[in-house]
Backbone as a printed PyTorch tensor [residue, N CA C, xyz], in Angstrom:
tensor([[[-21.7580, -20.2280, -18.3890],
         [-20.3340, -19.9990, -18.4820],
         [-20.0860, -18.5210, -18.2080]],

        [[-19.1330, -18.2440, -17.3520],
         [-18.7840, -16.8810, -16.9690],
         [-17.3510, -16.5790, -17.3970]],

        [[-17.1230, -15.3350, -17.7650],
         [-15.7630, -14.8700, -18.0570],
         [-15.0880, -14.5530, -16.7240]],

        [[-13.9210, -15.1130, -16.4320],
         [-13.2580, -14.8340, -15.1560],
         [-12.6710, -13.4210, -15.0940]],

        [[-12.4980, -12.7880, -16.2430],
         [-11.8970, -11.4530, -16.2780],
         [-12.9370, -10.3570, -16.0370]],

        [[-14.0290, -10.3870, -16.8190],
         [-15.0040,  -9.2880, -16.7460],
         [-16.3430,  -9.7050, -16.1480]],

        [[-16.6000, -11.0030, -15.9680],
         [-17.8270, -11.4720, -15.3480],
         [-19.0060, -11.6070, -16.2850]],

        [[-18.8110, -11.4500, -17.5850],
         [-19.8840, -11.5810, -18.5640],
         [-20.3600, -13.0230, -18.5880]],

        [[-21.7020, -13.2110, -18.6070],
         [-22.2770, -14.5530, -18.6380],
         [-22.6340, -14.9210, -20.0750]],

        [[-22.3090, -16.1730, -20.4510],
         [-22.6120, -16.6900, -21.7870],
         [-23.5090, -17.9080, -21.6430]],

        [[-24.5340, -17.9900, -22.4910],
         [-25.4590, -19.1280, -22.4590],
         [-24.8500, -20.3390, -23.1610]],

        [[-24.0060, -20.0920, -24.1510],
         [-23.3830, -21.1780, -24.9060],
         [-21.8880, -21.2180, -24.5990]],

        [[-21.3000, -22.3240, -24.9870],
         [-19.8500, -22.4740, -24.8220],
         [-19.1450, -21.6380, -25.8860]],

        [[-18.2700, -20.7600, -25.4460],
         [-17.5040, -19.9130, -26.3530],
         [-16.0190, -20.0650, -26.0350]],

        [[-15.1950, -19.7410, -27.0140],
         [-13.7520, -19.8390, -26.8240],
         [-13.1540, -18.5890, -26.1980]],

        [[-13.6720, -17.4110, -26.5900],
         [-13.1360, -16.1440, -26.1110],
         [-14.2750, -15.2350, -25.6860]],

        [[-14.0290, -14.3900, -24.7100],
         [-15.0020, -13.4010, -24.2610],
         [-15.0680, -12.2860, -25.3020]],

        [[-16.2930, -11.8950, -25.6900],
         [-16.4350, -10.8540, -26.7140],
         [-16.1940,  -9.4570, -26.1500]],

        [[-16.1860,  -9.3040, -24.8290],
         [-15.9630,  -7.9900, -24.2310],
         [-14.4900,  -7.7190, -23.9300]],

        [[-13.8040,  -8.7000, -23.3520],
         [-12.4180,  -8.4500, -22.9450],
         [-11.4030,  -9.3000, -23.7060]],

        [[-11.8440, -10.3440, -24.4210],
         [-10.9340, -11.1640, -25.2210],
         [-10.2300, -12.2660, -24.4670]],

        [[-10.6240, -12.5220, -23.2230],
         [ -9.9950, -13.5720, -22.4240],
         [-10.3640, -14.9400, -22.9760]],

        [[ -9.4010, -15.8390, -23.0150],
         [ -9.6610, -17.2070, -23.4610],
         [-10.4710, -17.9210, -22.3820]],

        [[-11.6260, -18.4690, -22.7840],
         [-12.5020, -19.1380, -21.8320],
         [-12.3440, -20.6500, -21.8570]],

        [[-11.8390, -21.1920, -22.9260],
         [-11.5950, -22.6310, -22.9830],
         [-10.2290, -22.8680, -23.5970]],

        [[ -9.6030, -23.9130, -23.1460],
         [ -8.2700, -24.2580, -23.6290],
         [ -8.4260, -25.0220, -24.9320]],

        [[ -7.7840, -24.5710, -26.0110],
         [ -7.9100, -25.2850, -27.2790],
         [ -7.2690, -26.6700, -27.1840]],

        [[ -7.8880, -27.6120, -27.8500],
         [ -7.3910, -28.9850, -27.8580],
         [ -6.2270, -29.0700, -28.8340]],

        [[ -5.1120, -29.5400, -28.3380],
         [ -3.9440, -29.7130, -29.1990],
         [ -3.8700, -31.1570, -29.6440]],

        [[ -3.5450, -31.3360, -30.8770],
         [ -3.4320, -32.6770, -31.4240],
         [ -1.9820, -33.1290, -31.3520]],

        [[ -1.7900, -34.3510, -30.8910],
         [ -0.4550, -34.9180, -30.8240],
         [ -0.0590, -35.3760, -32.2220]],

        [[  1.0930, -34.9420, -32.6460],
         [  1.5620, -35.3080, -33.9730],
         [  1.9530, -36.7810, -33.9860]],

        [[  1.2940, -37.5380, -34.8490],
         [  1.6080, -38.9530, -34.9610],
         [  2.7050, -39.1470, -35.9950]],

        [[  3.5840, -40.0650, -35.6970],
         [  4.6540, -40.3950, -36.6270],
         [  4.4800, -41.8370, -37.0610]],

        [[  4.8290, -42.1000, -38.3050],
         [  4.7260, -43.4490, -38.8530],
         [  5.9250, -44.2590, -38.3750]],

        [[  5.6620, -45.2350, -37.5060],
         [  6.7140, -46.0800, -36.9390],
         [  6.2420, -47.5200, -36.9150]],

        [[  7.2040, -48.4370, -36.9390],
         [  6.8630, -49.8590, -36.7910],
         [  6.4440, -50.1180, -35.3550]],

        [[  5.3770, -50.8630, -35.1930],
         [  4.8220, -51.1150, -33.8710],
         [  5.6100, -52.1970, -33.1480]],

        [[  5.8350, -52.0030, -31.8520],
         [  6.4680, -53.0350, -31.0190],
         [  5.4290, -53.9470, -30.3860]],

        [[  4.2640, -53.3890, -30.0670],
         [  3.2690, -54.1690, -29.3390],
         [  2.3220, -54.9270, -30.2630]],

        [[  2.1910, -54.5090, -31.5150],
         [  1.2680, -55.1450, -32.4400],
         [  2.0210, -55.5710, -33.6930]],

        [[  2.9140, -56.5450, -33.5320],
         [  3.7140, -56.9820, -34.6760],
         [  3.6240, -58.4920, -34.8370]],

        [[  3.5340, -58.9100, -36.0790],
         [  3.5710, -60.3380, -36.4070],
         [  4.9250, -60.6910, -37.0210]],

        [[  5.3860, -59.8800, -37.9540],
         [  6.6910, -60.1160, -38.5820],
         [  7.6550, -58.9970, -38.1860]],

        [[  7.3520, -57.7760, -38.6150],
         [  8.2500, -56.6590, -38.3120],
         [  7.5250, -55.4570, -37.7340]],

        [[  6.2030, -55.5170, -37.5990],
         [  5.4480, -54.4120, -37.0350],
         [  5.0410, -53.3590, -38.0420]],

        [[  5.2110, -53.6340, -39.3360],
         [  4.8780, -52.6480, -40.3640],
         [  3.3690, -52.4260, -40.4210]],

        [[  2.5930, -53.5010, -40.4920],
         [  1.1320, -53.3660, -40.5660],
         [  0.5690, -52.7650, -39.2840]],

        [[  1.1190, -53.1390, -38.1430],
         [  0.6890, -52.5480, -36.8800],
         [  0.9900, -51.0650, -36.8180]],

        [[  2.1280, -50.6610, -37.3690],
         [  2.4840, -49.2420, -37.4140],
         [  1.5620, -48.4480, -38.3190]],

        [[  1.2530, -49.0040, -39.4990],
         [  0.3000, -48.3340, -40.3860],
         [ -1.0820, -48.2580, -39.7380]],

        [[ -1.4970, -49.3120, -39.0300],
         [ -2.7970, -49.3090, -38.3630],
         [ -2.8530, -48.2470, -37.2700]],

        [[ -1.7880, -48.1030, -36.4900],
         [ -1.7480, -47.0520, -35.4610],
         [ -1.7980, -45.6620, -36.0850]],

        [[ -1.0710, -45.4770, -37.1720],
         [ -0.9930, -44.1740, -37.8220],
         [ -2.3210, -43.7780, -38.4680]],

        [[ -3.0110, -44.7570, -39.0650],
         [ -4.2590, -44.4800, -39.7740],
         [ -5.4950, -44.7040, -38.9110]],

        [[ -5.3170, -45.0680, -37.6440],
         [ -6.4220, -45.3730, -36.7240],
         [ -7.3440, -46.4420, -37.2980]],

        [[ -6.7590, -47.5280, -37.7500],
         [ -7.4950, -48.6680, -38.2780],
         [ -7.1650, -49.9070, -37.4560]],

        [[ -7.9480, -50.9500, -37.6570],
         [ -7.6610, -52.2310, -37.0260],
         [ -6.4780, -52.8730, -37.7430]],

        [[ -5.5510, -53.4250, -36.9820],
         [ -4.3490, -53.9910, -37.5980],
         [ -4.6740, -55.2130, -38.4570]],

        [[ -5.7150, -55.9550, -38.1040],
         [ -6.1060, -57.1050, -38.9230],
         [ -6.5730, -56.6590, -40.2950]],

        [[ -7.3050, -55.5690, -40.3610],
         [ -7.7560, -55.0340, -41.6430],
         [ -6.5710, -54.6030, -42.4990]],

        [[ -5.5900, -53.9710, -41.8910],
         [ -4.3980, -53.5480, -42.6330],
         [ -3.6410, -54.7690, -43.1400]],

        [[ -3.5460, -55.8220, -42.3340],
         [ -2.8590, -57.0470, -42.7730],
         [ -3.5830, -57.7020, -43.9440]],

        [[ -4.9160, -57.7250, -43.8900],
         [ -5.6870, -58.3100, -44.9950],
         [ -5.5000, -57.4900, -46.2690]],

        [[ -5.5440, -56.1720, -46.1520],
         [ -5.3230, -55.3180, -47.3250],
         [ -3.9180, -55.5060, -47.8980]],

        [[ -2.9350, -55.6680, -47.0030],
         [ -1.5510, -55.8590, -47.4630],
         [ -1.4020, -57.2030, -48.1860]],

        [[ -2.0570, -58.2420, -47.6760],
         [ -2.0170, -59.5440, -48.3490],
         [ -2.7040, -59.4970, -49.7000]],

        [[ -3.8290, -58.7900, -49.7890],
         [ -4.5070, -58.6490, -51.0760],
         [ -3.6210, -57.9150, -52.0730]],

        [[ -2.9100, -56.9130, -51.6040],
         [ -1.9840, -56.1840, -52.4700],
         [ -0.8360, -57.0890, -52.9140]],

        [[ -0.3900, -57.9450, -52.0110],
         [  0.7090, -58.8620, -52.3540],
         [  0.2670, -59.8940, -53.3830]],

        [[ -0.9380, -60.4600, -53.2070],
         [ -1.3810, -61.5200, -54.1160],
         [ -1.8870, -60.9800, -55.4440]],

        [[ -2.6360, -59.8950, -55.4390],
         [ -3.2550, -59.4030, -56.6630],
         [ -2.4420, -58.3300, -57.3600]],

        [[ -1.7390, -57.5210, -56.6260],
         [ -0.9630, -56.4610, -57.2440],
         [  0.4840, -56.8500, -57.4770]],

        [[  0.9970, -57.7200, -56.6150],
         [  2.3810, -58.1380, -56.7500],
         [  3.3790, -57.2420, -56.0450]],

        [[  2.9750, -56.0570, -55.6310],
         [  3.8820, -55.1040, -55.0150],
         [  3.8430, -55.1550, -53.4980]],

        [[  2.9990, -55.9760, -52.9110],
         [  2.8540, -56.0160, -51.4610],
         [  4.1030, -56.4770, -50.7430]],

        [[  4.7550, -57.5050, -51.2540],
         [  5.9590, -58.0500, -50.6140],
         [  7.1080, -57.0530, -50.7190]],

        [[  7.2690, -56.4710, -51.8980],
         [  8.3390, -55.4850, -52.0860],
         [  8.0810, -54.2520, -51.2190]],

        [[  6.8280, -53.8070, -51.1900],
         [  6.4800, -52.6560, -50.3680],
         [  6.6790, -52.9180, -48.8910]],

        [[  6.3750, -54.1510, -48.4460],
         [  6.5640, -54.4990, -47.0430],
         [  8.0410, -54.4340, -46.6680]],

        [[  8.9000, -54.9940, -47.5080],
         [ 10.3360, -54.9670, -47.2110],
         [ 10.8920, -53.5490, -47.2440]],

        [[ 10.4070, -52.7280, -48.1690],
         [ 10.8590, -51.3380, -48.2050],
         [ 10.4090, -50.6060, -46.9430]],

        [[  9.1420, -50.8140, -46.5320],
         [  8.6400, -50.1820, -45.3120],
         [  9.3930, -50.6910, -44.0920]],

        [[  9.7650, -51.9600, -44.0810],
         [ 10.5280, -52.5500, -42.9760],
         [ 11.8740, -51.8350, -42.8210]],

        [[ 12.4950, -51.5270, -43.9420],
         [ 13.8010, -50.8800, -43.9140],
         [ 13.6760, -49.3930, -43.5950]],

        [[ 12.6920, -48.7190, -44.1690],
         [ 12.5880, -47.2690, -44.0760],
         [ 11.9530, -46.8060, -42.7670]],

        [[ 10.9180, -47.5050, -42.2930],
         [ 10.1880, -47.0560, -41.0960],
         [ 11.0090, -47.2940, -39.8400]],

        [[ 11.1530, -46.2740, -38.9810],
         [ 11.8590, -46.4910, -37.7200],
         [ 10.9760, -47.2670, -36.7510]],

        [[ 11.6100, -47.9590, -35.8340],
         [ 10.8660, -48.7410, -34.8510],
         [ 10.3890, -47.8380, -33.7220]],

        [[  9.2390, -48.1790, -33.1810],
         [  8.6600, -47.4230, -32.0710],
         [  9.6280, -47.4670, -30.8830]],

        [[  9.8670, -46.3310, -30.2130],
         [ 10.8130, -46.3480, -29.0930],
         [ 10.2610, -47.1310, -27.9080]],

        [[ 11.1780, -47.6430, -27.1040],
         [ 10.7850, -48.3670, -25.9010],
         [ 10.2380, -47.4010, -24.8630]],

        [[  9.2510, -47.8140, -24.0930],
         [  8.7350, -46.9280, -23.0370],
         [  9.6280, -46.9760, -21.8050]],

        [[ 10.8250, -46.4120, -21.8950],
         [ 11.8090, -46.4870, -20.8140],
         [ 11.4310, -45.6150, -19.6330]],

        [[ 10.8870, -44.4320, -19.8700],
         [ 10.5660, -43.5220, -18.7790],
         [  9.4550, -44.0840, -17.9040]],

        [[  8.4550, -44.7040, -18.5140],
         [  7.3490, -45.2660, -17.7430],
         [  7.8160, -46.4690, -16.9230]],

        [[  8.6790, -47.2800, -17.4790],
         [  9.1700, -48.4540, -16.7680],
         [ 10.0730, -48.0500, -15.6000]],

        [[ 10.8630, -47.0020, -15.7870],
         [ 11.7720, -46.5640, -14.7270],
         [ 11.0050, -45.9470, -13.5620]],

        [[  9.9800, -45.1620, -13.8560],
         [  9.2200, -44.5410, -12.7740],
         [  8.3010, -45.5350, -12.0890]],

        [[  7.8040, -46.5300, -12.8200],
         [  6.9160, -47.5210, -12.2050],
         [  7.6880, -48.4050, -11.2220]],

        [[  8.9210, -48.7360, -11.5430],
         [  9.7290, -49.5530, -10.6540],
         [ 10.1030, -48.8090,  -9.3860]],

        [[ 10.3180, -47.5060,  -9.4870],
         [ 10.6870, -46.7260,  -8.3050],
         [  9.4850, -46.4260,  -7.4130]],

        [[  8.2830, -46.4420,  -7.9790],
         [  7.0980, -46.0790,  -7.2080],
         [  6.5390, -47.2410,  -6.4050]],

        [[  6.9770, -48.4750,  -6.6760],
         [  6.4700, -49.6390,  -5.9600],
         [  7.1770, -49.7400,  -4.6180]],

        [[  6.4300, -49.6900,  -3.4990],
         [  7.0970, -49.7860,  -2.1930],
         [  7.5680, -51.2040,  -1.9340]],

        [[  8.7230, -51.3110,  -1.3480],
         [  9.3070, -52.6100,  -1.0300],
         [  8.9590, -52.9770,   0.4140]],

        [[  8.5610, -54.2240,   0.6600],
         [  8.2380, -54.6210,   2.0340],
         [  9.5150, -54.6800,   2.9060]],

        [[  9.3160, -54.3830,   4.1630],
         [ 10.4370, -54.4170,   5.1060],
         [ 10.7720, -55.8700,   5.4140]],

        [[ 12.0440, -56.1470,   5.5600],
         [ 12.4800, -57.5200,   5.8520],
         [ 12.2040, -57.8960,   7.2960]],

        [[ 11.8510, -59.1460,   7.5330],
         [ 11.6190, -59.6400,   8.8920],
         [ 12.9340, -60.0550,   9.5170]],

        [[ 13.1420, -59.6810,  10.7900],
         [ 14.3900, -60.0270,  11.4640],
         [ 14.1180, -60.8840,  12.6700]]])
């Protein structure tokens, strides 16, 4: 790895040059996840799918845990309805659909 500013060679991967301070690698930015009801992974209202997306878990596991909470704790049904009301729904992918439709070439008509 070489510094583009001063030409110093490094044997290992470094973030900044120790001689001139130039950034050698771009830091990874994390996308902020928001808790939303899922549109693509929903059985009733998308609450379990939304929690699964937010927690990076399998949605089936979240559904099983929610059912266990409902049957054994008694608060699962009430919590589900509260989450249904409070959690916003995932937005529609409108920008991707609009650009995909415009990018598809249309065949010329035969005359």
